[in-house]
PLY file of the C-alpha trace (Angstrom):
ply
format ascii 1.0
element vertex 44
property float x
property float y
property float z
element edge 43
property int vertex1
property int vertex2
end_header
0.42 -6.05 55.45
2.67 -9.02 54.77
-0.15 -11.43 55.56
-2.49 -9.61 53.18
0.05 -9.77 50.35
0.71 -13.45 51.04
-2.99 -14.30 50.94
-3.43 -12.27 47.77
-0.47 -14.02 46.11
-1.89 -17.41 47.13
-5.27 -16.54 45.62
-3.70 -15.35 42.39
-1.53 -18.44 42.06
-4.53 -20.66 42.83
-6.55 -18.94 40.12
-3.65 -19.38 37.69
-3.42 -23.11 38.42
-7.19 -23.48 38.00
-7.02 -21.61 34.70
-4.22 -23.84 33.38
-6.09 -26.98 34.46
-9.25 -25.74 32.76
-7.36 -24.98 29.55
-5.73 -28.42 29.50
-9.11 -30.06 30.09
-10.71 -28.07 27.27
-7.89 -28.94 24.87
-8.23 -32.62 25.74
-12.00 -32.52 25.11
-11.41 -30.76 21.79
-8.83 -33.37 20.82
-11.25 -36.17 21.67
-13.93 -34.43 19.60
-11.68 -34.23 16.54
-10.60 -37.86 16.95
-14.26 -38.92 16.98
-14.96 -36.72 13.96
-12.08 -38.28 12.01
-13.21 -41.77 13.02
-16.76 -41.05 11.78
-15.38 -39.62 8.54
-13.32 -42.78 8.01
-16.46 -44.90 8.34
-17.85 -43.35 5.17
0 1
1 2
2 3
3 4
4 5
5 6
6 7
7 8
8 9
9 10
10 11
11 12
12 13
13 14
14 15
15 16
16 17
17 18
18 19
19 20
20 21
21 22
22 23
23 24
24 25
25 26
26 27
27 28
28 29
29 30
30 31
31 32
32 33
33 34
34 35
35 36
36 37
37 38
38 39
39 40
40 41
41 42
42 43
């Protein structure tokens, strides 16, 4: 029982870390996109 709960907690925490990493990556891509958009707008 304890082993099952430990494995389940490890899986949940791993999924949480993956979710946070994915969110940070998406925000960074979005930031890069807006920087490029502003740079193109400045060119005109």
